[in-house]
C-alpha positions in Angstrom: 16.6 -19.7 30.6 15.4 -16.1 30.3 14.0 -14.5 27.2 13.8 -10.8 26.9 11.7 -9.5 24.0 11.9 -5.9 22.8 11.3 -3.7 19.8 7.5 -3.4 19.6 5.8 -0.1 19.0 3.3 1.8 17.0 3.8 1.9 13.2 1.6 2.9 10.2 0.5 0.3 7.8 3.2 -0.5 5.3 5.9 0.3 7.8 8.5 -1.9 9.4 9.7 -3.0 12.9 12.4 -5.3 14.1 11.8 -7.3 17.2 14.7 -8.7 19.3 14.8 -11.6 21.7 17.8 -11.8 24.0 18.5 -15.2 25.6 20.3 -15.6 28.8 20.9 -18.4 31.3 21.3 -21.9 30.2 21.3 -21.1 26.5 22.3 -24.7 25.6 18.7 -25.6 26.4 17.4 -23.4 23.6 17.6 -25.6 20.5 14.8 -23.8 18.6 13.7 -20.2 18.9 10.3 -19.0 17.8 8.0 -16.0 17.6 4.3 -16.2 18.3 1.7 -13.5 18.5 -1.6 -13.0 20.2 -4.2 -10.5 19.3 -6.9 -9.5 21.8 -9.5 -12.1 22.1 -7.7 -14.6 19.9 -5.5 -17.6 20.4 -1.7 -17.5 20.3 -0.5 -17.9 16.7 2.7 -19.3 15.3 4.7 -16.8 13.4 8.2 -18.2 12.7 10.9 -20.5 14.1 14.6 -20.9 13.6 17.2 -23.4 14.8 20.3 -22.0 16.5 22.4 -24.6 14.8 22.2 -24.4 11.1 19.7 -21.6 11.0 16.8 -23.5 9.4 13.7 -21.3 9.3 10.0 -21.9 9.2 7.2 -19.4 8.7 3.5 -19.2 9.0 1.8 -18.7 5.6 0.5 -15.3 6.5 3.9 -13.8 7.0 5.9 -15.3 4.2 7.6 -12.7 2.1 7.0 -10.0 4.7 8.7 -11.2 7.9 12.2 -12.6 8.4 13.5 -14.5 11.4 17.3 -14.5 12.0 19.7 -15.1 14.8 23.0 -13.9 16.0 24.7 -16.8 17.8 27.4 -14.6 19.3 24.9 -12.3 20.9 22.4 -15.1 21.8 19.8 -12.9 20.2 17.0 -13.8 17.7 15.3 -11.1 15.5 12.1 -10.8 13.7 12.2 -8.2 10.9 8.7 -7.3 10.0 8.0 -5.4 6.7 4.9 -4.3 4.9 3.0 -4.4 8.2 -0.8 -4.6 8.1 -3.3 -3.6 10.8 -4.1 -7.3 11.2 -0.5 -7.8 12.4 -1.4 -5.9 15.6 -0.8 -8.2 18.5 1.5 -8.9 21.4 4.5 -10.7 20.0 6.2 -13.4 22.2 9.5 -15.1 21.7 9.7 -18.7 22.8 12.1 -21.6 22.9 12.2 -25.3 23.4 15.0 -27.6 24.2 14.0 -30.2 21.7 14.0 -30.0 17.9 10.4 -29.1 17.5 9.9 -26.2 15.1 6.2 -26.4 14.7 3.2 -24.2 15.5 1.9 -25.7 18.7 2.8 -23.1 21.3 2.3 -25.6 24.1 5.5 -27.4 23.0 7.6 -24.4 23.9 8.9 -24.4 27.4 10.5 -20.9 27.7 8.7 -17.6 27.0 9.6 -13.9 27.0 7.3 -11.3 28.4 5.9 -10.1 25.1 6.2 -6.9 23.2 3.2 -5.0 21.7 3.1 -4.2 18.0 0.3 -1.9 16.9 -0.2 -1.2 13.2 -2.4 1.8 12.4 -4.4 2.0 9.2 
C-alpha cells in the first residue's frame, strides 16, 4: 500500500486548503483512512478518520466545524478540507491507513503512512 499526500502550502489565517491522499497498491488493506498532524517539537496528533465503506467520520475536537474529511472511492483518494485555518494549525499533515476497523487517535495503530505535506498558516 502506498499513500501519497498533497495539497499543503502557505495560507493566511482564516483561509482554506484541501489536502488529498491518493492510495495505490493493495487498497483492499485500507479499511480506515486518517489524517494526523505533527507540529515542530510536538507529538503526532489525530485529526480525522473515515471508513472507506459507509463513510463514517470521526474528528478531533479541535477541528470540528472547520475541517471535513471525505473520500472518493472511485479515485481511491481521501480529502481533508480545512477552513478557517489558524496559525496553530501549522504542521506537517500525514495521511494514514490501517487494515482493521480502528478509527481512533492512536497513531501507532496505523500501518501505512504517506510522506506528509506541510501546512503553514500565517497570522
